[in-house]
C-alpha positions, -999 to +999 in steps of 0.1 A: +156+221-911+186+232-924+214+209-932+244+230-935+246+243-903+264+219-876+242+206-852+247+216-813+235+189-788+221+202-753+207+179-723+181+210-721+173+240-744+151+265-727+133+292-751+125+323-731+152+343-711+128+360-688+124+360-649+108+321-653+132+308-684+162+327-665+155+311-632+154+274-642+186+281-662+203+294-625+186+264-607+201+236-633+235+259-632+268+244-616+248+212-625+253+180-647+231+189-671+245+210-704+217+239-707+210+264-736+194+297-727+175+312-761+167+348-762+150+370-788+161+405-769+194+420-761+190+434-726+191+470-716+206+471-683+213+515-685+189+532-670+191+557-644+188+554-604+159+576-606+136+559-624+112+529-625+103+501-646+068+499-658+062+460-646+069+449-611+063+415-593+053+409-555+078+382-546+068+360-519+088+344-494+088+315-508+103+325-546+133+349-520+144+317-505+142+303-540+161+333-555+187+332-523+196+297-535+198+306-568+228+336-552+206+363-565+182+375-537+214+398-523+220+413-556+183+421-560+178+437-528+214+455-534+202+467-566+163+476-558+135+459-539+107+475-513+098+454-484+060+455-476+048+451-437+014+458-442-017+449-470-050+468-469-076+456-491-110+474-493-142+480-511-153+510-529-185+499-530-191+501-492-171+501-459-156+468-456-123+463-454-091+436-445-059+452-431-026+425-429-001+434-411+034+411-408+037+417-368+006+399-364+018+366-376+057+373-364+069+382-393+097+408-404+072+416-437+048+399-460+069+400-493+088+425-517+078+447-547+106+445-571+108+457-607+107+430-631+138+442-649+158+443-616+148+401-615+155+399-647+189+416-650+201+396-619+189+361-633+207+367-664+239+376-653+241+347-627+234+328-654+265+339-676+283+327-648+279+289-652+299+268-674+278+245-678+252+272-696+251+287-732+236+318-738+221+324-773+210+361-775+198+377-797+185+348-812+145+335-822+136+299-833+121+292-866+114+257-867+109+225-843+111+192-847+100+165-822+111+129-824+112+096-803+142+103-791+145+141-786+137+175-802+156+194-826+155+236-828+167+258-856+171+294-845+165+319-874+203+325-881+204+286-890+222+271-858+207+238-850+202+226-817+194+190-804+180+180-771+167+157-745+143+185-735+131+216-750+112+241-722+089+264-732+093+297-711+084+325-736+057+340-721+017+339-730+022+338-763+040+307-763+058+295-796+070+264-783+034+259-769+019+265-803+046+245-821+037+215-802+001+215-808-009+224-772-042+238-766-050+265-739-082+271-722-088+309-720-106+330-692-117+367-707-116+388-679-127+412-701-101+435-685-070+457-698-044+468-669-031+503-674+007+503-653+024+533-643+050+550-615+035+580-594+045+598-566+020+612-537+017+638-511+021+612-487+045+584-477+031+548-488+041+536-451+051+506-467+017+488-477+009+473-509-031+492-510-056+477-530-091+493-538-118+473-555-136+497-579-167+482-600-150+480-631-121+464-620-090+467-587-069+494-582-035+486-569-010+511-557+023+490-547+050+508-524+086+511-541+121+521-523+113+558-523+088+565-494+064+585-521+066+566-550+042+538-559+037+516-588+003+511-597-019+487-620-055+501-624-077+472-640-106+485-661-120+478-696-105+481-727-122+514-736-113+532-702-080+520-699-072+536-736-090+566-727-069+565-693-033+565-712-045+592-739-053+618-712-030+644-702-010+637-673-034+666-651-065+647-662-050+614-652-036+623-617-071+639-608-091+605-622-066+584-603-065+605-571-109+602-572-103+563-586-080+561-551-099+580-527-071+605-522-057+578-496-020+593-500-031+623-507-030+642-538-011+625-569+020+649-572+036+631-605+031+607-629+053+583-651+050+570-686+019+551-690+015+515-710-016+490-708-018+454-712-049+426-718-057+408-691-065+373-701-064+340-678-049+308-702-041+275-688-026+247-715-043+219-714-014+196-705+022+209-695+041+183-710+049+160-743+081+138-745+111+160-747+092+191-741+074+210-713+061+244-705+067+264-674+055+300-667+030+321-686+033+296-714+019+270-692-007+295-676-017+333-668-038+349-642-052+378-633-028+398-615-050+416-589-028+393-563+003+394-580+010+354-583+017+352-614+054+353-613+057+333-581+034+305-592+068+308-626+092+302-603+075+272-585+073+260-615+113+262-622+117+252-589+098+221-593+108+210-629+151+215-622+140+190-589+126+166-614+157+169-638+181+163-616+165+136-596+161+118-628+197+124-638+207+110-606+190+079-609+198+076-645+167+081-658+157+102-693+151+136-685+130+140-717+109+107-712+072+114-706+078+091-678+097+117-662+081+145-669+046+140-662+060+142-625+066+177-630+031+182-642+013+161-617+028+188-590+022+216-605-007+219-626-034+216-600-020+239-580-018+263-604-052+257-619-064+265-582-049+298-582-066+307-620-100+299-610-097+311-574-084+348-591-116+341-616-139+341-582-126+374-571-131+393-601-162+383-605-170+390-569-157+425-568-166+435-601-200+431-596-225+461-585-256+438-578-267+457-541-271+424-522-238+410-533-219+442-522-236+443-493-221+403-486-188+409-498-185+438-476-200+422-447-173+390-456-145+419-457-153+429-423-158+397-406-125+383-419-107+413-406-120+406-371-110+366-375-071+360-366-073+330-374-085+335-409-060+366-414-030+344-405-042+323-426-044+343-457-007+360-448+006+327-442-005+316-482+002+346-492+038+343-478+043+315-505 
């Protein structure tokens, strides 16, 4: 540790100013705890009205309520959020399908598709409004010391931060998790996701479309322009590389074929990017004076769009745990306090991780007998109102 710099003390230090880390910061805003948020990248909010970010999230009703409580949902809606009323899921290897309609359960929508950058902008600007929050950006941690009474973090400029609780919200390759010596179990889906934004001949009808191909799911997610969708195409690493290297005309042709021309011709396609898909789960979420939230604790297959919603649930639960402990005069960084958070969240996250693994195996399997059962199951589910209502209510969060 650098002895020349003054040490600043905070009740909570959060490493990672992405959506989940910023959400936790806002959940602790205007409260009795002093908070420091560490983020390596200087945010860039200079984007044109006609451009869309490559990464989007499907925000559930539960996450919407959380974001509204944080005072950012109306800002997000005003900036750009696309409600989807229907969801259509079908199998490329047969005629089975499920169609979900929000009207069936008396809801105005099933959720919203929002660009990650829009969510992050709203949360970051909100975090800056709180007097009990200090933002260190751009800044990166370079060393961590966990003691019996606290954690001490040194930043790359030599600044030292002492805290009762260090929170790792720094993503799937979490530096905090690695420094704390917390292992992860990994599920390699052997898939890579290709993401881009496309303009289609026909409007998306405010519907989230998902077609299961033998190589993986292909999703079209509706954006605010009624003919523009964000796509997530999960396939093999080799195929993803090939798709990203195709010229635009060839890519549009292949995408149109893979999607079965459901929305007509693909008129235009934006920049493409890809990222590997892996399921990860930390062996534990907490140690004395340390906690993990969001992707630092767990990552899942994007086919259900639940990743950030699980992270928001982590942030909400941890904030409630800390504020409750502080009010009861219990130490917020104690293992006993933090275990309340871990017990509340780890089982739910593990269930979702395992469920997505089963779905991936079920729908990426080309065995003829299983394919027939899969399509029969989709058809049966579509005809059963109670089952459909159960799935929709779960999806609402």
